[in-house]
N, C-alpha and C positions, 0 to 999 in steps of 0.2 A: 504494499499500500504506500510505502514511502517513496516508491519510484513513480507513482502516478503524477505528482506535480512535475517531476523532471520530463516525463513523457509529454505532458501538456505543453510545457515550455519549449521543447524541441520542435513540436509540431507547429506551435505559434511562430517560432523563429524560422520556420522553413527548412530545418535540418533533418531531412528524411532519413539519411544514413544513420545518424545518431539515434533517431527515434526507433529505427528498426533494431539496433543493437540493445537499446533499453527494453524494447518489447520482448526481445528473445530472452533476456534475463527474467523479466516478469513471468513469461510463459513457463520457464523452467521451474521458478519458485512456486508458482500457483498449482502446477500439475503435482509437484511433490507434496505440497501442503494439503491439497484436497485428498490425495491418496492416503496420506497419514491420518488425517482427522476423521476420515469417513470409515476407517478400519474398525474391526470389532473391538479391539482393545481400547481405542479412544472413545468409542461410543459407551463402553461399559464405565470408563472413568467419569463420564458425565452424570452418572447416577450417585457418585460419592457425595454423601451429605455435606453441605456447606460449600465444598470446593468444586463440586460437579458443574455448577453454572459456568465456571471459567473454562472448562473443557468445551462446553456447549458453545460458548461465545467464540472461542478460537475456531471451532468447526464452522460457524456461521460466517466468520471473516474469510476463511479459506475458501468456501464454496462460492461466496460472493465474488472474491477476487478471481477466481478461475472462471466463473460465468462471464465476467467482464472481459477477461482476456480472450476468451473463446468466441463469445457472441457479440462483442462490441469492439474491442481494440483491433482484432485481426481483420474483421471485414472493412473497418474504416481505414486501416493502413493500406489495404489493397486499392482503396479509392483515394489514395492521398492526393494525387494530382488534381482530381476534380474538387477536392476540398480545400485546396490551397486558396488562401485569400487573394493571391495574386491572379489566380484563374478567374475570380469573380470581379476583377476590376475592368472598367470599360476600356476598349481599344477602339480608337477612331469612332467613338460614339455608340458602340455597341457592346453589350455584355453577352458572351457566349455561355448560355445556361445549359447547354446540352449534357455536359459531363455531370453537372449538379443534378439534372433531372434523372439521369440514369443511376445516380448514387443514392437518390431519395429512399428507396427501400432499405438500403444498408444502414443509412443514418437513422431511420425510424426504428429499425430492429435494435440498433445500438442503444438509442435513447430509451426504449422500453426495458432493455436488459438492465441498464444502469439504474433506472427508476425502481425496478423491482428489487434489485440488490440493495439500494438505499433504504428502501422500506423494511427489508429484512434486517439490515444493521440497525435501523432506528428502533426496531422493536426490542433490542437487547436492553435489559435493565442494568446499566453501568453501575448504579449504586450497589449492586450485589457482587461486583467483581473486585478482585484484588487491585489495589491502586496501580500496580505495575502494568496491569492489563487494561484497566478502565481508561487511562489516558490515551494510549494508542487507538483503542476501539473508538473512543469519542472523536479523536482527530480523524480517523479514517471515515467515520460516518459524516462528518462535516465536509470532507473532501469529496465524497460522493454526492453530497447535496449540491455542492458547486458544480461538479461535473454533470449532474442531472439537469441543472438549469442551463448549462452551456449546450448540451446535446438536444434539449428540448427546442432551444432557439434555432440550432443548426437544422433540426428536422422541420420546424416550422418554415424556415427560409427556403428549404429545399422544396417544400410543397407549394409555397407562395410564389416565389421569384418568377418561375416560367410564366405563370398566368399574368402576374402583374406587369411583366416585360413584354406582354403582347404575344405570347406563344400561340394562342389560339385565334386571337382577333386583335386589331389595334385598340388601344386604350387611351383615354384622356383623363388626366388627374388635375385637379385644382390645387395649386400650391399657395399656401398662406404664409407669408414672410411676416412673422410676429416681431413688432417693434417693442422691445423690453423697456424703453424709456417711458412708456405709457402702459402701466401693468394691467394685465388681464389674468383670469384664473389659470389658463393654460400657458401663460408666459408673457403675452404682449398683445397690443392691438394689432389685428391683421391688416396693416396699411397697404402693402404691396401684394398683388395677386398675379399669378401666372399659370398658363396651362402646360403641363408636361405630357408630351405625347410619346407613347411607346408602341413599337411594332416589331415583332420577332426579335426582341432584344436590343433594337436600335432606340435610342433616347433623344428627343429633341425638345427644345423650348419653343412653345407656340405664343399665342396672344398674351400680352401683359396688360395689366390694368391696375386700378387702386380701389380701395374701399370707398373713398370719397366719390369717385366716378360712378359707383353703383347707385348713389343716391339712397333715399329712404323708401321702405316698402310699406304701402298702405292699401289694404289693410296688412297687418303683420303676417309673417309666415306662422303656420301652426307650430306650436311648441308644447311639450309635455306640461300639463297643468301644474304638477308639483314645482318644477323648475321656473315656471311662469310666476308662481306665487313667491319664490325666493329671489328672482332676479328681474322681474317685471317683463313687460312685453318688448323691452328693448332687445331681448334675445332674437326676436323675429322681425325687428324693424330696420336694423342697420347691420351691414357686414362687419363694421367696427366693434360690434357688441355681441356677436354670436358666441364669443368665448368668455362672456361673463360667467357662464357655468364652467366648473372644472371638468365636467363630463364631455370629453372630446367627441365621442360618437354623436352626441346631441349637436354640438357646435358644427361638426362636419356635415351633418345632414342639412342643417339650416343653411350653411354655406353653399352646398350643392344646389338647394332649391333656389337661392338668390341668384346664383350665377346662370342657371338655366332660365330663370325668369327674365333676365336681362339679355340673354343670348339665345334667342329662339332657335331651336333645331339642334342645339349642342346637348350631348348627354355626357354627364360627368360620372366616371367609373369609380372614383375614389378621391379622397382629400388627404394631402400631406401638409403638415405644418412643421416649421422650424424657426429658430430664432438666430440672430447674429453670432451668438457663441457657436452654433453649429458651423457657420461659415468660417469662424476662426479655427475650429477643429479641422475642417477640410483644408484650410490654408496651410496648417502644419504639415499635412501630407503632400499638397501640390507644390508648396513653395509660393513665393510672392506672384502676384498677377499684375500685369501692367494695365493701367486704365487708359488704354489708347483708342477706345471706341469713339468715333466722332460724336455720338450722342453725349457721352459723358464729358468729352472735352469741351463741348459747347456749354454744358451746364457749369463746369468748374472754372471756366475762363475768368480771370481776374479774381480767383479765391486762392487760399493757401492750402486747400485740400490735397492730399497726397496724390502722386502720379502712379503710385503702385500701392496695393493693399497687401499686408502681411497678416500673419496670426496675431501679431501684437497690436496692430493699429486698426484693424476692421471694426472692432466694437466701438471704441471712442469716436471713430470717424462717422459711423452710421448712426450712433445714438446721442451724440453730443455736437461734434465739430460741424456737421452738416448744417445744424440749425443756426450756427453763428455765421456761416458762410453763405448760405442760400436762403433767402428770405421767403420766396414763394412756396407755400406748402405743396403745390402740384409738382413744382420743379424738384422739391425734396423727395417726393414719392417716386418721381421718375428716376432720380439719382439712385435710390434704394433699389428699385427694380433692375436698373442697368447693372449695378454692382453685383447684385444676386445672380444675374444672368451670366456675367463674366466668370464668377467663381464656379457656377454650375458648368460652364463650358470647359473650364480647366478640368473639372471632375470627369465629365463624360468623354473627354478626349484622352483621358489616361494620363494627364500630367502628373508627375511625381510617382511615388511608390504605391502600387495597387493594394498591397497588404495594409499600409497605413491608411489608406483611403477608407477601406472597409472598417478598420478599427476605429477610425474617426466617426463614422456613422453609428457604430455600436456604442461608443462612449456617449454620444449625443443621446441615444435612446435610453441608456442607463440613467442619464441625468435628467430624464423627462423633458428633453428639449426637442425631441423628434417624435411626431405622432403620425399615425396612418389610420385611415378608415376606408373600407371598401364597401361599395354599394352591393357587391355580390355576397350573399349571405354565407355561403360556404367558405369563402376567403375570410370574411369578417370573423367567423368562428375561430379560425386559426390565428388571426391577428390578436384575438382576445386572450391567447395564451402567451403573448410576447410583451416586452416592455414598451411596444409601440401603441398599445390599445388606448391608454388615457381614460379608461372608464372608472368612475367612482362608485359604481354599484356592480352587482354580479359577484362572481366567485372571489375576485381579488379584494372585494370589500368585506369579506368575512374576517374573523378573528378581531383582535383588539387594534383596529386600524383607525388612524387619525389623519386628517388632512387640513392643511392650512393654505388658503389661497388668497391672492391679493388682487383687488380690483381698484383701479385709479378712480378717485372722486374729484380730482382737481380739474380734469378736462384739459390736460396739458402733457408735457414731456419731462416732468420732474422726477420720475422714478429712477433716472440715471444717478440721482444724488442720494438715494436711500440705501442705507445698510440695515440688514435684518438678521436676527437669529430666531430660531424656533426650537422649542424643547418640550418634550412630554415629561411630566412629573407624576409619578405614581404616589397617591396619597394612601392613607391607611383605609382599609376596607371597612364598609359600613354593613355589618351583618354578612351575608353571603355574597355581597356585591362589591365590585371594585369601584374606586373613584380616582379619577385623573384630572390634572390640570394641564392645559396646553398654554405655554407661555411664549409670547412673541414680543421681542424687543426691537424697536425701530428708532433710527436716527437719521435726521435730516442733515445731510452734509453739504447742502448747497452753501455757497458764499453768504457771508452776512448781508451783502448788498445785492443779493440775488434779484430783488424787485426791480433794480435799475441796470445791473450788469448783465442779466440774462435776457435774451429776446423775449418779447411778449408771447410768441408762439410757444416757447418753452415754459414760461410761468403760468400761462393761461390769461394772463392780463386781468384777472378778476372776473371774466365773463361768467363763470359758473359759481360765483359767490365765494371764491377762495382768494384771499389777499395774495398778491404776487410774492413769490419766495416761499410761501407756505405749501405744505403737501397734504392733501387729504386722501386717505386710503380706506376702503371698505375691506375688513379682514374677515373672510368667510371661513369658518372652522367647522369641519365635519368630525363627528364622533363615531364610535362603533355602533354597529347595528343594534337597535332596541335600547340604547342608552338614553339618557336625558341631559339636556342643558340645564345646569343648575344656576350659576351665577357668572357675572363678568365684572372685572375690576380693571381700572387703569392706574397704575402707580399706587395700588392698594385701595383705591376709592371706588365704590360701586358705581357702575355706569349702565345705561340702558343696553339691552342686547335683543336684537330681533331674532326670533327662533322659527324653526320650520323643520320639514322632513324632506328628505330626498331618498326614495325607496324606504328602507327601514332605518336610515341613518338620520340621526339628529344633526341640525345645522344651526349654528349661532353665528350672527354677524355683528361686528363692533366696528364703528366708524372712529377713526383716529386722525387728528390733524396736528402737524408739527411745523413749527417755525424753524428758520435756519439755526443749526446747532442744537436743537432740542432732541431729547431722547425720552421715550415713554415705553412702558412695559404693560402689555395686556395679559391677564390671566383669565382664562375661560374654563370653567370647571364642569366636568361631565360626571354624573352619578349613574348608579344602576348598571354598571358595566358587567356583563355576564361572561364575557370571554376570558379565558385563562392564558391564552397564548401570549408570547412576547409582543409588546406593542410595536406597531410599524407606523412610520410617519412619512407622509408625502406633502411636498410643498410646491407652490408655483416656481418655476425656473426664473431666475433673475440674472443679472450680469455677474453676480457674485458666484464663486465656486460652490457647488452644492455642500461640500464638506464645511464650508465657513458659515453656512445658513443653519444646517441641521445639527444641533448639539446632542451629545449623548443623554440618554434618559436618566433622570435621577429618581430615587426612591426615598420617601420620607421614612424616618425611623419610627416605628410603631412599638407601643408597649405591649 
């Protein structure tokens, strides 16, 4: 089991020869271990009082390891070329998915084998084992948990990618480029829009537009009544507000309907959402891209905006600098769209390292910066099992799950200046039920003279009732299914909290307004938590690294 991380690392690094040597050692060890631990004398030892459970545990480890070697690792190594990240990177605008398609059955079998082995290992009661054995068994079980997630994603990709890339018929996807400087629950206001066309693995960028150009929809699009009660009919009125809800499938369906309403005859097969940090990740793989497109040159003439974008400057350029240098909001959207198109072209043309490109997308998905929804139900069922789904209800909402989502209330681009941390605090149980507090600390880092030094388009100019330089945010907090919102405080003082339900999940919303340099802390308490699993926390992605936002859970000391 200690060799599994080594094998994974060698495969991820593309060192096939080293991986084969490591696997040969693994196979030799697992064969011998299984032969020994399934023999009569070992089985007999498992009945020894007190100590017998240790022999049984070792047998489970040996059988699991051998199953993985025979039914998972061996078939995958035979398909190594097709599973290489480099093989999945675009070449001249096309991804060759044939090898991946052929490998799909092997990947699915491997994923199922590892899942079953993990379940077998997880059923071992390590508290009954000798410490010398409990530790490695626990470590091996955790390693299998991670491997299960990895292979499940690989299996889903193998099933999804060919269809998404137009293997059977051409596809059109609506791309929402989320602007993190104006917060929305899934990441940012979807200001720039584009159509992504796929046909037999070939990828091209089609029509580009903006949320502003879409206008308002009267009457509003139909939206789930529960979410309508939480977020108002703005969900179905403007493209800018479809993602006030943190439930991406809902936002995506509304966006699809809006686009099709404004573009008669077009059919959207799915919706993809990303933010500028995703572009930053992609630029780490592609390297810098030159902004030599005539449209961009025309927009940036007589400005100090950069002539090339890098992974370091793309976020401040798109979320801050552009507002200082380009005054016209429509020109800002055009610049945003043109930049996204250039980075996209670098990706589809295979610029840079293909393995790094795929890893950049995977990292973006893990950080909740990349979402995907398909209008084809069979595909959406598979997406629902991946980090791309963005759903706040369904199977991933089970357990002690919490969510904290940010919606701008300033009507401007001030979220670039906000720093936030979010933490779950486990309080002492009340009877049979758990109680948790979700703590959000926010700081307005805008300059003290923001009201005059920042453009009115950034501050909002007071149009929506917020004094320039101040930042108003609606903090939407989801608790575990069947729990209750109890109280809310800001800096220890009780404040009003708007409550509702989404599915079986309780939702509390607290509004907070901060002036430059101010910091405040919200505590929102949930009671009646019946789930005993380790709490999980999901937050809206911002320009901050996820690890800087989500803090480790704390537990109160209970008597």
